[in-house]
N, C-alpha and C positions, 0 to 999 in steps of 0.2 A: 223435379225428379219424380220418377215413377218406380213402382215395383215391377219385377220381371220374374216370370215363371221359368225355371230351369228344367234340365233333363229328368230329375226324379219324377216329374209329373207324367212323363211319357209312359203310357201303358197303365198308369195308376188312375188318373182322372177321377178322383173321388168327389170333387165338386163342392166341398164345404166352402171354398173361397167364393164361389158364385153367390151363395145364399147370404153371405155376410157383407158383401160389397155395397156400400151405401149409394154409389153412383152407377151401379150396373155396368162397370167397365170390363168385366171378365166374360169371355165367350169361349165356348168349346170349339176347338179345331179338330182336325182328323186324328192327331196323335196326342194332343195335350190341350190344356186351357191356355189362353193368352190374355194378357192385360193390355188394354188400349192405353199407350203411354200419353196420349193427348187428353184423356179423360180422367185418368187416375189422379186422386187427390192426396196420395201418399199417406193415407191414414193408418195403414198397417193391419187392418182387420183381417185381411186375407192371410197374411203371414202368420198371424197368431193361431189360425185354425188349420193350417195345412198339415195333414198327418204325415207327409213325407219330407217336410222341410225343403220344399222346392222353390220357395219364393224369397227373393232377396231385393234389397234396394238397388237401384240402378248404379249408384256410386260405389257399391260394395262388390260389384262384379269384377272378376279377374278378366284379363284380356281374352282368354279362351272361352269365356262365357258371353262375350258381347254378341255372338251370333244369335242368342236367344232374344235379345232386344231387337235385332234386325228382323228376325222371324216374326215377332209381334208386330212390328211396323209394317211389314209386308202383308200380314194377315188382315190388318185394319186399313191397308192402303195409304199409310202415312209415311212410308219410308222411301 
């Protein structure tokens, strides 16, 4: 399982998540940051520092939020 960045990041892009990630799996996209689901080690460091509470664990997503995981997979070319 990986963490996923949701809609509250769009337009915010504060970036604290990038600096705390121990495996450098978070990258900035045009509208928001994305977590590489193949590299994420599920440590939760990013979730703890997100000022807009935009990061959730993959298994906690609702069906309408699954598009954010798909976007991340497309961004990293894994989907």
